[in-house]
C-alpha positions as CSV (number, residue, x, y, z in Angstrom):
1,M,64.2,-173.0,146.9
2,V,63.6,-170.9,143.7
3,D,65.8,-167.9,143.3
4,K,63.5,-165.0,142.6
5,G,66.2,-162.4,142.7
6,E,64.7,-160.6,145.8
7,G,67.3,-158.3,147.3
8,E,69.2,-157.9,144.0
9,R,69.7,-154.4,142.8
10,P,67.5,-153.3,139.8
11,G,69.5,-153.8,136.6
12,S,71.6,-156.6,138.1
13,H,72.2,-159.9,136.2
14,H,69.2,-161.8,137.4
15,Y,66.4,-162.0,134.9
16,R,63.8,-160.7,137.4
17,A,65.9,-158.0,139.0
18,F,67.3,-156.8,135.6
19,V,63.9,-155.2,134.7
20,G,63.4,-153.6,138.1
21,P,62.8,-154.5,141.8
22,A,62.4,-158.2,141.8
23,E,59.9,-157.8,144.7
24,D,57.5,-156.1,142.2
25,Y,57.8,-158.7,139.5
26,D,54.5,-160.4,140.1
27,V,52.6,-157.3,141.1
28,L,53.7,-155.3,138.0
29,G,52.8,-158.2,135.7
30,G,49.4,-158.4,137.2
31,L,48.8,-154.7,137.0
32,Q,49.7,-154.6,133.3
33,F,47.5,-157.5,132.4
34,S,44.5,-156.3,134.4
35,L,44.8,-152.8,132.9
36,L,45.0,-154.2,129.4
37,Y,41.9,-156.4,130.0
38,A,40.0,-153.5,131.5
39,L,40.8,-151.4,128.4
40,G,39.4,-154.2,126.1
41,L,42.2,-156.7,125.4
42,R,40.7,-160.0,124.3
43,E,42.3,-163.3,123.4
44,S,42.0,-162.7,119.6
45,H,43.9,-159.4,119.7
46,T,47.5,-158.9,118.6
47,L,49.9,-157.2,121.0
48,C,53.4,-155.9,120.9
49,D,55.2,-155.8,124.3
50,V,58.0,-153.2,123.9
51,G,60.8,-153.9,126.2
52,C,59.3,-157.2,127.2
53,G,62.3,-158.1,129.3
54,S,61.9,-161.1,131.5
55,L,58.2,-161.5,130.5
56,R,56.8,-159.8,133.6
57,A,53.6,-159.2,131.8
58,G,54.4,-161.6,128.9
59,R,54.0,-164.8,130.9
60,L,50.4,-163.8,131.6
61,L,49.7,-162.5,128.1
62,L,51.2,-165.6,126.5
63,T,48.8,-167.7,128.5
64,Y,45.8,-165.6,127.6
65,L,46.3,-164.6,123.9
66,E,45.7,-167.0,121.1
67,P,48.8,-168.6,119.6
68,G,50.8,-166.2,117.4
69,R,49.2,-163.1,118.9
70,Y,52.0,-162.1,121.3
71,H,55.1,-160.2,120.0
72,G,58.0,-159.1,122.1
73,L,60.6,-156.5,121.4
74,E,63.7,-156.6,123.6
75,P,67.4,-155.8,123.0
76,E,68.6,-158.2,125.8
77,E,68.0,-161.7,124.4
78,W,69.4,-163.4,127.4
79,V,66.8,-162.0,129.8
80,V,63.9,-163.3,127.6
81,K,65.4,-166.7,127.3
82,A,66.1,-166.9,131.1
83,A,62.4,-166.0,131.7
84,I,61.3,-168.7,129.3
85,D,63.4,-171.3,131.0
86,E,62.5,-170.3,134.6
87,E,58.9,-169.1,134.3
88,L,57.2,-170.9,131.3
89,G,59.2,-173.7,129.8
90,Q,60.3,-174.2,126.2
91,D,57.4,-176.6,125.4
92,F,54.7,-174.1,126.5
93,V,56.3,-171.3,124.6
94,H,56.6,-173.5,121.5
95,R,52.9,-174.1,121.6
96,R,52.0,-170.4,121.9
97,H,54.1,-169.3,118.9
98,P,55.3,-165.9,120.1
99,E,57.5,-163.8,117.9
100,F,60.5,-162.0,119.4
101,R,62.8,-159.4,118.0
102,Y,66.1,-158.8,119.8
103,E,66.9,-155.3,118.7
104,A,67.3,-151.9,120.3
105,D,65.7,-150.0,117.4
106,Y,62.2,-149.6,118.8
107,G,61.1,-151.3,115.6
108,V,57.5,-152.1,116.3
109,S,56.8,-151.8,112.6
110,A,59.4,-154.4,111.7
111,F,57.0,-157.2,112.8
112,G,54.8,-156.3,109.8
113,T,51.7,-156.6,112.0
114,A,48.9,-154.1,112.7
115,F,48.6,-154.2,116.5
116,D,45.5,-153.9,118.6
117,F,47.6,-153.1,121.6
118,V,51.2,-151.9,122.1
119,L,52.4,-152.1,125.7
120,A,55.4,-149.9,126.8
121,Q,55.6,-150.3,130.6
122,S,58.7,-148.5,132.0
123,I,60.1,-147.6,128.6
124,F,59.5,-143.8,128.5
125,S,61.0,-143.8,132.0
126,H,64.3,-144.6,130.4
127,T,64.1,-142.8,127.0
128,F,65.2,-139.3,126.3
129,A,63.0,-137.3,123.9
130,D,64.8,-138.5,120.7
131,D,64.2,-142.2,121.5
132,A,60.7,-141.5,122.8
133,A,59.8,-139.8,119.5
134,T,61.2,-142.8,117.6
135,L,59.1,-145.2,119.6
136,L,56.0,-143.1,119.3
137,R,56.4,-142.8,115.5
138,E,57.0,-146.6,115.2
139,T,53.9,-147.2,117.3
140,A,51.7,-144.8,115.2
141,R,52.6,-146.6,112.0
142,S,51.9,-150.0,113.5
143,L,48.6,-149.6,115.2
144,A,45.4,-151.2,113.8
145,E,42.5,-148.9,113.1
146,R,41.3,-149.1,116.7
147,G,44.7,-149.9,118.1
148,V,46.1,-148.2,121.2
149,L,49.4,-147.7,123.0
150,V,49.3,-148.3,126.8
151,A,52.4,-147.0,128.6
152,T,53.9,-145.4,131.7
153,Y,56.2,-142.5,132.4
154,Y,57.8,-140.7,135.4
155,P,56.3,-137.2,136.0
156,Y,59.0,-134.6,136.2
157,V,59.2,-133.1,139.7
158,E,61.8,-130.3,140.2
159,E,61.1,-129.7,143.9
160,T,62.8,-132.9,145.2
161,D,66.3,-133.4,146.7
162,H,67.3,-135.6,143.7
163,P,65.1,-134.8,140.7
164,L,65.2,-137.2,137.7
165,P,66.7,-135.7,134.6
166,S,64.2,-134.3,132.2
167,G,63.5,-136.3,129.1
168,A,64.3,-133.2,127.1
169,S,67.8,-132.9,128.6
170,G,69.7,-135.7,126.9
171,Q,69.7,-138.3,124.1
172,G,69.2,-142.0,123.8
173,W,68.5,-144.6,126.5
174,R,69.3,-144.3,130.3
175,Y,69.4,-147.5,132.2
176,P,69.2,-148.5,135.0
177,G,68.8,-144.8,135.6
178,N,65.5,-143.0,134.9
179,V,64.2,-139.9,133.1
180,A,61.1,-137.9,133.7
181,Y,58.7,-135.8,131.6
182,E,56.2,-133.1,132.2
183,W,52.9,-134.4,130.8
184,D,52.6,-131.6,128.2
185,E,56.1,-132.5,126.9
186,L,55.1,-136.1,126.3
187,V,51.8,-135.0,124.7
188,D,53.7,-132.7,122.3
189,I,56.1,-135.5,121.3
190,G,53.1,-137.8,120.7
191,A,51.3,-135.2,118.7
192,T,54.3,-134.8,116.4
193,A,54.0,-138.6,115.8
194,G,50.3,-138.3,115.1
195,L,49.1,-139.6,118.4
196,T,46.6,-138.2,121.0
197,M,47.0,-139.1,124.7
198,A,45.0,-139.3,127.9
199,P,46.2,-140.1,131.4
200,I,44.8,-143.3,133.1
201,A,44.2,-143.6,136.9
202,W,45.5,-147.1,137.4
203,P,47.8,-148.4,140.2
204,H,51.6,-148.4,139.7
205,P,54.2,-148.3,142.5
206,R,56.2,-145.5,140.9
207,Q,55.0,-144.3,137.5
208,R,51.8,-143.0,135.8
209,W,49.9,-144.6,133.0
210,F,48.6,-143.2,129.8
211,V,46.8,-144.4,126.7
212,A,47.4,-143.1,123.1
213,A,45.8,-143.6,119.7
214,C,46.2,-142.2,116.2
215,A,44.8,-138.7,116.2
216,D,43.0,-139.2,112.9
217,G,41.5,-142.5,114.0
218,P,38.2,-143.4,115.6
219,V,39.4,-144.0,119.1
220,D,38.5,-141.5,121.8
221,V,41.3,-142.0,124.3
222,W,39.5,-140.0,127.0
223,S,36.5,-142.4,126.8
224,M,38.9,-145.4,126.8
225,A,40.6,-144.0,129.9
226,R,37.3,-143.6,131.5
227,R,36.6,-147.3,131.3
228,V,39.0,-148.1,134.0
229,Q,37.8,-145.5,136.5
230,A,36.3,-147.4,139.4
231,P,33.7,-145.4,141.5
232,L,34.6,-144.5,145.0
233,V,31.4,-145.6,146.6
234,R,29.0,-147.5,144.3
235,S,26.2,-147.6,146.9
236,I,26.5,-145.3,149.9
237,G,24.1,-146.1,152.7
238,G,23.3,-149.7,151.7
239,G,21.2,-151.1,148.9
240,D,22.1,-151.5,145.3
241,A,21.3,-148.1,143.8
242,P,24.5,-146.5,142.4
243,N,25.5,-143.1,143.6
244,A,24.7,-140.7,140.8
245,Y,27.9,-138.6,141.1
246,Y,30.3,-141.4,140.5
247,E,28.2,-143.1,137.7
248,R,27.1,-140.1,135.7
249,R,28.7,-139.8,132.3
250,F,28.6,-136.8,129.9
251,D,28.8,-136.9,126.2
252,Q,30.4,-134.0,124.3
253,A,27.1,-132.4,123.5
254,E,26.1,-132.3,127.2
255,I,29.4,-130.8,128.1
256,E,29.2,-128.1,125.4
257,Q,25.7,-127.1,126.6
258,G,26.9,-126.9,130.3
259,D,25.2,-129.9,131.8
260,H,28.3,-130.5,133.9
261,R,27.8,-127.2,135.7
262,A,24.3,-128.0,136.7
263,F,25.3,-131.5,137.8
264,V,27.8,-130.3,140.4
265,G,25.1,-128.1,142.0
266,G,25.1,-125.0,139.9
267,S,26.0,-121.7,141.7
268,W,29.0,-121.7,139.4
269,K,30.1,-118.1,139.8
270,R,28.9,-117.7,143.4
271,L,30.5,-120.8,144.9
272,G,33.6,-120.7,142.6
273,G,34.3,-117.1,143.7
274,L,33.6,-117.9,147.3
275,Q,36.2,-120.6,147.4
276,L,39.0,-118.3,146.1
277,R,38.0,-115.4,148.3
278,F,38.0,-117.6,151.4
279,L,41.4,-119.0,150.7
280,R,42.9,-115.7,149.9
281,D,41.6,-114.4,153.2
282,Q,43.3,-117.3,154.8
283,G,46.7,-116.3,153.3
284,L,46.8,-118.3,150.0
285,R,49.8,-117.1,148.0
286,R,50.2,-117.2,144.3
287,S,53.3,-119.4,144.7
288,D,51.5,-122.0,146.9
289,R,50.8,-125.4,145.5
290,L,47.1,-126.2,146.0
291,L,45.5,-129.7,146.0
292,D,41.7,-129.6,145.2
293,I,40.1,-132.8,146.3
294,G,36.8,-133.4,144.6
295,C,37.6,-130.7,142.1
296,G,34.8,-131.8,139.7
297,A,34.6,-129.7,136.6
298,L,36.8,-127.0,138.2
299,R,34.1,-124.7,139.6
300,G,36.6,-123.4,142.1
301,G,39.5,-124.7,140.0
302,V,39.1,-122.1,137.2
303,R,39.5,-119.3,139.9
304,F,42.5,-121.0,141.5
305,V,44.2,-121.6,138.2
306,R,43.8,-117.9,137.3
307,Y,45.2,-116.8,140.7
308,L,48.0,-119.3,141.3
309,D,51.3,-119.5,139.4
310,P,51.0,-121.7,136.3
311,D,50.7,-125.4,137.1
312,H,50.5,-124.8,140.8
313,Y,46.9,-126.1,140.9
314,Y,46.2,-129.9,141.1
315,G,42.9,-131.6,141.2
316,I,41.5,-135.1,142.0
317,D,38.0,-136.3,141.2
318,V,36.3,-139.7,140.7
319,N,34.4,-138.6,137.6
320,A,36.5,-138.5,134.5
321,D,34.0,-136.7,132.4
322,L,33.8,-133.8,134.9
323,L,37.6,-133.5,134.7
324,R,37.4,-133.5,130.9
325,A,34.8,-130.8,131.0
326,G,37.0,-128.7,133.2
327,L,40.2,-129.2,131.2
328,E,38.7,-129.0,127.7
329,V,35.9,-126.5,128.1
330,E,36.1,-124.4,131.3
331,I,39.9,-123.7,131.2
332,P,40.0,-122.6,127.6
333,S,36.8,-120.6,127.8
334,A,38.3,-118.7,130.8
335,G,41.3,-117.8,128.7
336,L,43.6,-120.0,130.8
337,D,45.3,-122.1,128.2
338,G,48.8,-122.9,129.2
339,R,48.3,-122.5,132.9
340,L,47.1,-126.0,133.7
341,S,48.7,-129.2,132.4
342,A,46.5,-132.3,131.9
343,G,48.9,-134.2,134.2
344,N,47.8,-132.0,137.1
345,L,44.4,-133.6,137.0
346,L,43.9,-137.1,138.3
347,C,40.8,-139.4,138.1
348,D,41.2,-141.5,141.2
349,D,39.1,-143.2,143.8
350,R,41.6,-143.5,146.7
351,F,42.8,-139.9,147.2
352,S,46.2,-140.9,145.7
353,A,47.7,-137.4,145.6
354,D,51.2,-138.9,146.0
355,R,51.0,-139.7,142.3
356,F,51.6,-136.0,141.6
357,G,55.0,-136.2,143.2
358,V,54.8,-132.8,144.9
359,R,54.2,-131.4,148.3
360,F,51.2,-129.1,148.8
361,D,51.0,-125.9,150.9
362,V,47.2,-126.0,150.9
363,A,44.7,-128.7,150.4
364,W,41.0,-128.1,149.8
365,A,37.9,-130.2,149.9
366,Q,34.6,-128.3,149.2
367,S,31.5,-130.5,149.5
368,V,33.4,-133.7,149.7
369,F,33.1,-134.8,153.4
370,S,29.4,-134.2,153.1
371,H,29.2,-137.2,150.8
372,L,31.6,-139.6,152.5
373,P,31.2,-142.0,155.4
374,L,33.6,-141.3,158.3
375,N,36.1,-144.1,157.5
376,L,36.6,-142.7,154.0
377,I,37.1,-139.2,155.4
378,R,39.9,-140.7,157.6
379,L,41.4,-142.3,154.5
380,C,41.3,-138.9,152.7
381,L,43.0,-137.3,155.7
382,A,45.7,-140.0,155.9
383,R,46.5,-139.8,152.2
384,T,46.5,-136.0,152.2
385,A,48.9,-136.0,155.2
386,E,51.4,-137.9,153.1
387,V,51.7,-135.0,150.6
388,M,51.5,-131.9,152.8
389,A,54.4,-129.5,152.9
390,P,55.7,-128.4,156.4
391,G,53.2,-125.9,157.8
392,G,50.6,-126.9,155.3
393,R,46.8,-126.5,155.9
394,F,43.9,-128.6,154.7
395,F,40.5,-126.9,154.6
396,A,37.3,-129.0,154.2
397,T,33.6,-128.3,154.4
398,F,31.0,-130.4,156.2
399,F,27.4,-130.3,157.5
400,R,27.6,-129.9,161.2
401,C,25.4,-131.8,163.7
402,P,25.0,-129.8,166.9
403,D,26.1,-131.7,170.0
404,D,22.6,-131.4,171.5
405,H,20.8,-132.8,168.4
406,P,20.0,-136.6,168.4
407,F,22.7,-137.9,166.1
408,E,20.5,-140.4,164.3
409,Q,17.8,-137.9,163.4
410,A,17.8,-136.0,160.1
411,L,18.8,-132.3,160.0
412,Q,17.7,-129.6,157.7
413,H,20.5,-127.3,156.4
414,V,18.9,-124.6,154.2
415,K,17.7,-126.7,151.3
416,T,19.5,-129.9,152.2
417,E,18.4,-132.7,154.6
418,T,21.4,-134.6,156.1
419,H,21.7,-137.9,157.8
420,T,24.1,-140.0,159.9
421,D,23.8,-143.1,157.9
422,R,23.5,-142.0,154.2
423,D,24.5,-139.4,151.8
424,P,24.4,-136.4,152.4
425,F,26.1,-136.9,155.8
426,H,26.3,-134.7,158.9
427,Y,29.0,-134.9,161.6
428,R,29.8,-133.5,165.0
429,V,33.0,-131.6,165.3
430,S,34.3,-134.3,167.7
431,D,34.0,-136.9,165.0
432,F,37.0,-135.2,163.3
433,D,39.0,-135.4,166.5
434,W,38.7,-139.2,166.0
435,A,39.4,-139.0,162.3
436,V,42.8,-137.3,162.9
437,R,43.9,-139.6,165.7
438,D,47.4,-140.9,165.0
439,L,47.6,-138.6,162.0
440,P,49.9,-135.5,161.8
441,F,46.9,-133.1,161.7
442,R,45.4,-130.9,164.4
443,V,41.7,-130.0,163.6
444,H,40.1,-126.6,164.1
445,H,36.5,-125.7,163.7
446,V,36.4,-122.5,161.6
447,G,32.6,-122.5,161.4
448,D,30.5,-120.3,159.1
449,W,32.3,-119.1,156.0
450,G,29.3,-117.9,153.9
451,H,28.4,-121.2,152.2
452,P,25.0,-120.7,150.6
453,F,23.7,-124.2,151.6
454,G,25.0,-124.2,155.2
455,Q,28.2,-126.2,155.1
456,E,30.7,-125.1,157.7
457,M,34.5,-125.1,157.5
458,L,37.2,-127.2,159.2
459,R,41.0,-126.5,159.1
460,F,43.5,-129.3,159.6
461,D,46.9,-128.0,160.4
462,F,49.8,-130.3,159.3
463,E,52.3,-131.0,162.1
464,G,54.4,-133.5,160.4
């Protein structure tokens, strides 16, 4: 039986376990390769795998890339050679002509190659700011004209029992321990190295992904990050027509002229102000942490960011361009620079709020359930329950179907016709009793809250 190191402690002297939990070896390799491919990696590209370790991604990349295109940088020579012996074989590696440097100097430039991709998975999670800056400088001087860095980091979360040390609090390399960064800290270090960064919504069991490119180069990292955003529901209600919200893209000119505001339904001031007034009436405090699900271009978010303590607002949406419009246009134009970090916004299609690493006092979903089938509403509730603070409350709007109305017949709500089988949806209150079954929520029908298009309010009290 092959010894895969399962059960060994991360950092122990087994080639798979040395680089992290051995149980994640194959999963993390696949996640790295699939992300790189989604971002545009092709067999003719050159790639530097920083901290290539036991070739978790390298064994896949060596198979895919043309001979001589893979370069690995790793201070622990033994772990690379063990992976070659156990995973690939010397004959295979000889045919693929990789180049390895066994140094701890972050010397990407020492290869003398202009790289299309530099991969640094779980490197910034161990480097304090001085080493992080060195690696980013080395990467910046080694990228091809359209080259990019694809990397992960741990987000800094102070409100935990055992917070990771901040990347700014020490020097050098910490292994097998980890360090964490606030997103803005990492962006600033990158900017000093001449790089611009954008977060990527891509699965990882513990960390967050980002992409970086030279600030004076032709690569738009936000557009590149958008490539890997999968729509939540490509075709709601059957058929092949894509749902416009998830597929709509905005170029910079459209954002600057405010097309994003019209796209989310207009009523920018009216609905934005209504959201804040309602939650303040419900007891929202400045010190609360608020999760805004389906935050879009921050119609309500701008008001919440102004009211809440800095960086106490978090938003999730499936449309990357709307998030970009909110962060790059709406927040600065409202005079709110410095109150919302880019890392507090997540483009995600599975309600993965756990990636923020914090507990929320209040969650909010305005005009989200009206566009989701019931099973996805249940998924939203389940994922949100995982991140609620004790005593937390989740408010969500919906189009109500009266109990005496034939469920399968359309309903008219002010200007909106709703349906049971397609978007926009209507629901009976009792549907939400089913949706919270076996979840630590108790549902209450709040009813009319002044919504101009007839959506009513639900409150889910967290009892976990």
